[in-house]
C-alpha positions in Angstrom: -38.9 -19.9 -168.8 -40.8 -18.0 -171.5 -41.8 -14.3 -171.8 -44.3 -13.0 -174.4 -45.4 -9.5 -174.9 -45.6 -6.5 -177.2 -42.6 -4.8 -175.8 -39.7 -4.5 -178.2 -37.3 -4.7 -175.2 -38.6 -7.9 -173.6 -36.1 -9.9 -171.6 -36.0 -12.7 -169.0 -33.5 -13.9 -166.5 -33.0 -17.4 -165.0 -30.9 -18.1 -161.8 -29.7 -21.6 -161.1 -28.0 -22.8 -157.9 -25.6 -25.7 -158.1 -22.2 -27.0 -157.2 -20.2 -29.6 -159.1 -22.4 -30.4 -162.1 -25.7 -28.9 -163.4 -28.0 -30.8 -165.7 -29.0 -29.2 -169.0 -30.7 -25.9 -168.3 -32.7 -24.1 -171.0 -34.7 -21.0 -171.5 -36.6 -19.5 -174.5 -37.7 -16.0 -175.3 -40.6 -15.0 -177.5 -41.4 -11.3 -178.1 -43.5 -9.3 -180.5 -41.9 -6.6 -182.6 -38.3 -6.0 -183.6 -36.4 -9.2 -183.0 -33.1 -7.4 -182.8 -34.1 -5.9 -179.4 -35.0 -9.2 -177.8 -32.5 -10.6 -175.3 -32.3 -13.1 -172.5 -30.0 -13.4 -169.5 -29.0 -16.7 -167.9 -27.0 -16.8 -164.6 -25.6 -20.1 -163.3 -22.6 -21.4 -161.4 -20.8 -18.0 -161.4 -21.2 -17.5 -165.2 -23.5 -15.2 -167.1 -24.7 -16.0 -170.6 -26.3 -13.2 -172.7 -27.8 -14.0 -176.1 -29.0 -11.4 -178.5 -31.1 -12.1 -181.5 -29.8 -9.0 -183.3 -28.8 -10.1 -186.7 -26.8 -13.3 -186.5 -24.7 -12.4 -183.5 -24.5 -14.0 -180.2 -23.0 -12.1 -177.3 -21.5 -14.4 -174.5 -20.2 -12.9 -171.3 -18.6 -15.0 -168.4 -17.9 -13.9 -164.9 -15.5 -16.2 -163.2 -15.7 -17.7 -159.8 -13.0 -19.6 -158.0 -14.2 -22.9 -159.2 -13.3 -23.5 -162.9 -16.1 -24.7 -165.1 -16.6 -25.7 -168.7 -19.6 -24.2 -170.4 -21.2 -25.7 -173.6 -24.1 -24.1 -175.5 -26.6 -25.6 -178.0 -30.0 -24.6 -179.3 -31.9 -23.2 -182.2 -33.6 -20.0 -183.5 -37.0 -20.1 -185.2 -38.4 -17.1 -187.2 -42.2 -17.0 -187.6 -42.2 -20.7 -187.7 -40.3 -20.5 -191.0 -36.9 -22.2 -191.0 -34.4 -22.5 -188.2 -30.8 -22.1 -187.3 -29.0 -24.4 -184.9 -25.7 -23.9 -183.1 -23.7 -26.3 -181.0 -25.0 -29.7 -182.1 -24.9 -31.0 -178.6 -22.8 -31.6 -175.5 -19.2 -31.8 -176.3 -19.6 -29.7 -179.4 -20.3 -26.1 -180.2 -19.1 -23.2 -178.0 -16.8 -24.5 -175.2 -15.6 -21.8 -172.8 -13.1 -22.6 -170.1 -13.2 -20.4 -167.0 -9.8 -20.6 -165.2 -9.1 -17.4 -163.4 -11.0 -16.5 -160.2 -12.4 -13.0 -160.0 -11.8 -12.4 -163.7 -14.3 -11.1 -166.3 -14.4 -11.5 -170.0 -16.6 -10.8 -173.0 -16.7 -12.7 -176.3 -18.9 -11.9 -179.3 -19.1 -14.4 -182.1 -21.2 -14.5 -185.3 -23.3 -17.4 -186.6 -22.5 -16.4 -190.1 -19.3 -18.4 -189.8 -19.1 -22.2 -189.4 -15.7 -22.1 -187.9 -13.5 -19.4 -186.4 -9.9 -20.8 -186.0 -8.5 -17.4 -185.1 -10.5 -17.5 -181.8 -9.5 -21.0 -180.7 -7.4 -21.3 -177.6 -7.3 -17.5 -177.3 -7.6 -16.0 -173.8 -10.1 -13.3 -173.2 -9.6 -11.6 -169.8 -8.9 -14.8 -168.0 -11.1 -17.2 -170.2 -9.9 -19.4 -173.0 -12.2 -20.3 -175.9 -11.3 -23.9 -176.5 -13.4 -24.3 -179.7 -16.2 -22.6 -181.5 -18.5 -24.1 -184.1 -21.7 -22.4 -185.4 -24.0 -23.3 -188.2 -25.0 -20.3 -190.4 -28.6 -19.3 -190.2 -31.0 -20.4 -192.9 -33.2 -17.4 -192.5 -32.4 -13.7 -191.8 -33.5 -12.8 -188.3 -33.3 -9.1 -189.3 -36.3 -9.5 -191.6 -38.3 -6.4 -190.7 -41.6 -8.2 -191.6 -41.0 -10.8 -188.9 -43.4 -10.7 -186.0 -42.1 -13.6 -183.9 -38.7 -14.8 -183.0 -38.2 -17.9 -180.8 -34.8 -18.5 -179.2 -34.2 -21.9 -177.4 -30.9 -22.3 -175.6 -29.5 -25.3 -173.7 -26.4 -24.7 -171.5 -24.3 -27.5 -170.0 -22.1 -26.6 -167.0 -19.6 -29.0 -165.5 -17.0 -28.5 -162.8 -13.4 -29.0 -163.7 -10.4 -30.0 -161.6 -9.1 -27.2 -159.4 -6.3 -25.7 -161.4 -6.7 -22.2 -160.0 -6.0 -21.1 -156.4 -8.7 -19.1 -154.7 -8.0 -15.4 -154.5 -7.4 -14.7 -150.8 -7.8 -11.3 -149.4 -4.6 -9.8 -147.9 -4.8 -10.3 -144.1 -5.3 -7.1 -142.2 -3.8 -5.8 -138.9 -6.4 -4.0 -136.8 -5.5 -1.8 -133.8 -8.0 -1.2 -131.0 -8.4 2.5 -130.8 -11.2 2.8 -128.2 -11.3 2.1 -124.5 -14.4 0.2 -123.3 -16.4 -1.1 -126.2 -17.6 -4.0 -128.3 -15.2 -6.1 -130.4 -17.8 -6.1 -133.2 -17.9 -2.3 -133.4 -16.1 -1.3 -136.5 -15.6 2.2 -135.3 -13.4 1.0 -132.4 -10.7 -0.2 -134.8 -8.0 1.3 -137.0 -8.4 0.9 -139.9 -12.2 0.9 -139.5 -13.7 -2.5 -139.7 -13.9 -5.7 -137.6 -11.1 -8.2 -137.6 -12.0 -11.5 -139.3 -10.7 -15.0 -139.4 -7.6 -14.1 -141.4 -6.7 -10.9 -139.6 -4.6 -9.9 -136.6 -6.2 -8.0 -133.7 -3.8 -5.8 -131.7 -4.4 -4.3 -128.3 -1.7 -1.7 -127.4 -3.5 0.9 -125.3 -1.6 1.9 -122.2 -4.8 2.0 -120.2 -7.2 -0.3 -118.3 -10.3 -1.2 -120.4 -12.8 -3.8 -121.2 -13.7 -5.3 -124.5 -17.1 -7.0 -124.9 -17.2 -10.1 -127.1 -19.8 -11.9 -129.0 -18.6 -14.8 -131.1 -15.4 -13.4 -132.6 -12.6 -14.8 -134.8 -9.1 -13.7 -135.9 -6.0 -15.4 -137.0 -3.8 -13.9 -134.3 -4.0 -11.4 -131.5 -1.3 -9.4 -129.7 -1.7 -7.6 -126.4 1.4 -5.4 -126.3 0.8 -3.2 -123.2 -1.9 -2.0 -120.8 -4.5 -4.1 -119.1 -7.5 -5.4 -121.1 -10.4 -7.5 -119.9 -12.0 -9.9 -122.4 -15.6 -10.1 -121.2 -18.3 -12.6 -122.2 -18.6 -14.4 -125.5 -15.7 -16.2 -127.2 -12.6 -15.3 -129.1 -11.1 -18.0 -131.5 -7.6 -17.5 -132.9 -6.9 -20.1 -135.5 -3.8 -18.9 -137.3 -0.9 -19.8 -134.9 2.2 -21.9 -135.2 5.1 -22.8 -133.1 7.1 -20.0 -134.7 4.3 -17.5 -134.8 1.8 -18.0 -131.9 -1.8 -17.0 -132.4 -1.9 -15.2 -129.0 0.9 -13.1 -127.6 0.7 -11.1 -124.3 3.8 -8.9 -123.8 5.0 -8.5 -127.3 7.3 -5.4 -126.9 10.5 -5.2 -124.9 10.2 -3.2 -121.6 6.4 -3.2 -121.7 3.9 -5.0 -119.4 0.6 -6.4 -120.7 -2.2 -8.0 -118.8 -5.3 -9.9 -120.0 -8.2 -10.9 -117.8 -10.7 -13.5 -119.0 -13.9 -12.6 -117.3 -17.7 -13.1 -117.3 -17.5 -16.5 -118.9 -15.2 -15.5 -121.7 -13.9 -18.5 -123.7 -10.5 -18.0 -125.4 -9.4 -20.5 -128.0 -5.8 -20.3 -129.2 -3.3 -22.3 -131.3 0.1 -21.8 -129.6 0.4 -18.8 -127.2 3.2 -16.9 -125.5 3.3 -14.7 -122.4 6.3 -12.5 -121.9 7.8 -12.9 -125.4 10.7 -10.4 -125.3 13.4 -9.9 -122.7 12.6 -7.3 -120.0 8.9 -7.4 -120.6 6.0 -9.2 -118.9 2.8 -10.9 -120.1 0.1 -12.0 -117.6 -3.2 -13.8 -118.1 -5.8 -14.2 -115.4 -8.8 -16.4 -115.6 -10.9 -14.2 -113.4 -13.8 -15.5 -111.3 -14.2 -13.0 -108.5 -17.2 -11.0 -109.7 -18.7 -13.0 -112.5 -18.6 -16.3 -114.3 -15.0 -17.5 -114.6 -13.1 -17.5 -117.8 -11.8 -20.5 -119.7 -8.8 -20.9 -122.0 -8.4 -23.7 -124.5 -5.2 -24.0 -126.3 -4.0 -26.4 -129.0 -0.2 -26.7 -129.1 2.0 -25.0 -126.6 1.5 -22.2 -124.1 4.8 -20.6 -123.2 4.8 -18.6 -120.0 8.0 -16.6 -120.0 9.8 -17.0 -123.3 12.5 -14.5 -123.0 10.8 -12.2 -120.4 8.4 -12.7 -117.5 5.2 -14.6 -117.9 2.3 -15.4 -115.5 -0.9 -17.3 -115.7 -3.4 -17.4 -112.8 -6.5 -19.6 -112.7 -9.0 -18.5 -110.1 -11.8 -20.6 -108.7 -13.9 -22.0 -111.5 -11.5 -21.1 -114.2 -10.3 -23.7 -116.6 -7.0 -24.0 -118.5 -6.5 -26.7 -121.1 -3.4 -27.1 -123.3 -1.4 -29.8 -125.0 1.8 -28.4 -123.6 2.8 -25.8 -121.0 6.3 -24.4 -120.6 7.3 -22.1 -117.8 10.5 -20.1 -118.2 11.6 -21.3 -121.6 15.0 -19.5 -122.1 17.8 -18.6 -119.7 17.1 -15.5 -117.7 13.3 -15.9 -118.3 10.7 -16.3 -115.5 7.5 -18.2 -115.7 4.8 -18.6 -113.0 1.5 -20.4 -112.8 -1.1 -20.3 -110.0 -4.2 -22.5 -109.7 -6.8 -21.7 -107.1 -10.0 -23.7 -107.1 -12.7 -25.3 -105.0 -10.6 -28.1 -103.6 -12.6 -30.9 -105.2 -10.1 -33.8 -105.4 -12.2 -35.6 -108.0 -12.7 -32.7 -110.4 -9.7 -31.6 -112.5 -10.2 -27.9 -113.3 -7.2 -27.8 -115.6 -5.7 -30.4 -117.9 -2.2 -29.5 -119.0 -0.7 -32.2 -121.2 3.1 -32.1 -120.9 4.4 -29.5 -118.5 8.0 -28.2 -118.2 8.6 -25.9 -115.1 11.9 -24.2 -115.6 13.0 -25.3 -119.1 15.8 -22.8 -119.4 15.0 -20.2 -116.7 13.2 -19.9 -113.4 9.8 -21.5 -113.3 7.3 -22.0 -110.5 3.8 -23.4 -110.0 1.5 -23.2 -107.0 -1.6 -25.2 -106.6 -4.0 -24.5 -103.8 -7.5 -25.8 -103.2 -7.5 -27.1 -106.8 -7.0 -30.3 -108.7 -5.1 -30.4 -112.0 -3.9 -33.2 -114.2 -1.0 -33.5 -116.6 0.4 -36.3 -118.7 4.0 -35.4 -117.9 5.8 -33.0 -115.5 9.5 -32.1 -115.7 11.1 -29.6 -113.4 14.5 -28.1 -114.2 15.0 -29.3 -117.7 18.3 -27.6 -119.0 21.5 -27.0 -117.0 21.1 -23.8 -115.0 17.3 -24.0 -115.1 15.2 -24.1 -111.9 11.8 -25.5 -111.5 9.6 -25.5 -108.4 6.1 -26.9 -107.8 4.3 -26.2 -104.5 1.1 -28.1 -103.6 -0.4 -26.1 -100.8 -3.4 -27.2 -98.7 -5.9 -29.1 -100.8 -3.7 -28.8 -103.8 -3.7 -31.9 -106.0 -1.7 -32.8 -109.1 -2.0 -36.1 -110.8 0.7 -37.0 -113.3 -0.4 -39.8 -115.5 2.8 -40.8 -117.3 6.2 -39.2 -116.4 7.6 -37.2 -113.5 11.1 -35.9 -113.5 12.3 -33.5 -110.8 15.7 -32.1 -111.8 16.4 -33.4 -115.3 19.7 -31.6 -116.0 18.8 -28.6 -114.0 17.4 -28.2 -110.5 13.9 -29.1 -109.5 11.8 -29.2 -106.3 8.4 -30.7 -105.6 6.9 -29.6 -102.3 3.8 -31.3 -101.0 2.3 -29.6 -98.0 -0.4 -30.5 -95.5 -3.7 -31.8 -97.0 -2.1 -32.0 -100.4 -1.2 -34.9 -102.7 0.3 -36.0 -105.9 -0.1 -39.3 -107.6 2.0 -40.9 -110.4 0.2 -44.1 -111.4 2.4 -44.9 -114.4 4.8 -47.8 -114.5 7.5 -45.4 -115.7 9.5 -44.5 -112.7 9.3 -41.0 -111.2 12.9 -39.7 -111.1 14.6 -37.2 -108.8 18.0 -36.0 -110.2 17.9 -37.6 -113.5 20.8 -36.5 -115.6 24.4 -35.7 -114.7 24.3 -32.4 -112.9 20.6 -32.7 -112.2 19.3 -32.0 -108.7 15.9 -33.2 -107.7 14.2 -32.7 -104.3 10.9 -34.0 -103.0 9.4 -32.8 -99.7 6.3 -34.4 -98.3 5.5 -32.5 -95.1 2.4 -32.1 -93.0 -0.6 -34.0 -91.9 -2.3 -35.7 -94.8 0.5 -34.7 -97.2 0.9 -37.7 -99.6 3.0 -38.7 -102.6 2.1 -42.0 -104.3 3.9 -43.7 -107.2 4.5 -47.2 -108.6 8.2 -46.7 -109.0 10.6 -44.0 -107.7 14.3 -43.4 -108.5 16.1 -41.0 -106.3 19.5 -39.9 -107.8 19.6 -41.6 -111.2 22.7 -40.0 -112.6 22.4 -36.8 -110.6 21.6 -35.9 -107.0 18.2 -36.7 -105.5 16.8 -36.1 -102.0 13.6 -37.0 -100.3 12.3 -35.6 -97.0 9.2 -37.0 -95.3 8.3 -35.2 -92.1 5.5 -33.7 -89.9 3.2 -36.6 -90.6 3.7 -36.9 -94.4 3.4 -40.1 -96.3 5.3 -41.5 -99.3 4.1 -44.7 -100.9 5.8 -46.7 -103.7 5.9 -50.2 -105.1 9.6 -50.0 -106.0 12.1 -47.5 -104.5 15.7 -47.2 -105.8 18.2 -44.7 -104.4 21.4 -43.9 -106.3 20.7 -45.9 -109.4 23.7 -45.1 -111.6 27.4 -44.9 -110.7 27.4 -41.1 -110.6 24.0 -40.9 -108.8 23.8 -39.9 -105.1 20.7 -39.9 -102.9 19.7 -39.0 -99.4 16.4 -40.0 -97.8 15.1 -38.7 -94.4 11.9 -39.9 -92.7 11.3 -37.9 -89.5 8.8 -37.3 -86.8 5.1 -36.9 -86.7 2.4 -34.3 -87.0 0.8 -32.3 -84.2 -2.3 -34.5 -84.8 -0.2 -37.6 -84.2 0.2 -38.8 -87.8 3.5 -40.6 -88.1 5.9 -39.7 -91.0 6.3 -42.8 -93.1 7.9 -44.2 -96.2 6.0 -47.3 -97.4 7.0 -49.8 -100.0 3.9 -51.9 -100.8 4.0 -55.7 -100.3 1.6 -56.5 -103.1 4.1 -57.8 -105.7 7.1 -60.1 -105.4 9.6 -57.6 -106.9 8.7 -54.7 -104.6 11.8 -53.5 -102.9 13.7 -50.6 -101.3 17.2 -50.4 -102.7 19.7 -48.0 -101.0 22.7 -47.6 -103.2 22.2 -49.6 -106.4 25.3 -48.3 -108.2 26.0 -45.0 -106.5 26.1 -43.7 -102.9 22.9 -43.4 -100.9 21.9 -42.6 -97.3 18.6 -43.4 -95.6 17.9 -42.0 -92.2 14.9 -42.4 -89.9 14.6 -39.8 -87.1 12.3 -38.9 -84.2 9.9 -41.8 -84.7 9.8 -41.7 -88.5 8.9 -45.1 -90.1 10.2 -47.0 -93.1 8.1 -50.1 -94.0 9.3 -52.3 -96.8 9.0 -56.0 -97.6 12.6 -56.1 -98.9 15.6 -53.9 -98.2 18.8 -54.0 -100.1 21.9 -51.9 -99.2 24.6 -51.4 -101.8 23.1 -54.1 -104.0 23.5 -54.2 -107.8 20.4 -55.9 -109.1 20.6 -56.5 -112.8 
């Protein structure tokens, strides 16, 4: 880039965009008049080079960016076509400036009257280190007042170095919602003034009922400590959570209740979440679909509903909850509840829940009505003293793809009502009363109530019971009652429905090893009452089959 003119203050600037490596970039300045006032600016890769033709000095200024670079300069000065002075014979020689501190600034002035400046080598200037400096002295004096033309030609080499400096990260902020109804993106609604960003925490602690309108918003974490807030429209992505510090917490203070409604198509994305974090408080989330497009909640990691306190999640028709893991009632004395209400489409899973624990340490309950959900694993009553209950009401469907345990070391109950069903297609046996002290109960009751599994163990090392009545149907390929020595089991198949459906326990006759074993190592009782039917290809009583 060249600039010519009569002005004694002529200048030019060059801006270059680049990333890892820039090819040689050059610029020249020509100006009439006093050469000492001529200057040029070159901006590239976060660095700024300023050359002055005043006397024999060169002024070099660098402004650092996060990415360290090495800058090498070479070129020549020509005065009226008479003589020249060169500096920096080429790449790898001459001035070599190392930029190593993000956000730093530094200024270095060197003179071409010296061929070597050892006192400047490896010296740090405001975050920059001059590795080496070599200049060849001028053969002509550029301060010659009779000179009418000065030409400066500069070549700059910029190369990226290894990342030896960490980016300077802004301190994360904590923003408190100070308004009532308003837009998340309105800086005036927050204290301190501003809009929470990807590294910040957004806190909602107003003890009122209010609505926050969303566009496409981000934060690291968000706490809803009290009150009732509706997230309406748009999306809210929280990417900073961990198992120890969830990205989304509803009910964060003891003795306070907090509620969140996801409404009008709002999409909430979280990484670990907790409802009812502290003892004696409550956190509730509702995916609301009554008056507008339903909300959706996508979580990576775990959703804990009732950590130490009380937690609830409700999915209304059209709402969708997706999570890798769902825990209801995590600790002793905690309570966790989940309700799913949908359109009753058996083939459309509205929620996919990964691994689910209902009553891990406290009291957990799930109700599914007119909805179909799927999970990889379902465990009810995990720890001693814990209680877990799942109710499949009319047109409630829950398919468990891998593992079902009802009453692991605590107490569990799976209740399947009329026009409801649960299927466990895995080869891994479904278990009622798994560990010592575990109590597992299965009820299949009502017309078109159905439970299907490939293998079922009732009373493994604990107590298990099955009741099929009022026209319910239980189907398995292999059924074992009282598997271990300490296991006990009771099975009752009774009666029929008002519509005439007969209650039945069916062991399929499609494989040679299909069998009903009553009392494998422990004590078991099978009863058929009032027309109930047991249909099995093989029946073994008190039979240890290794």
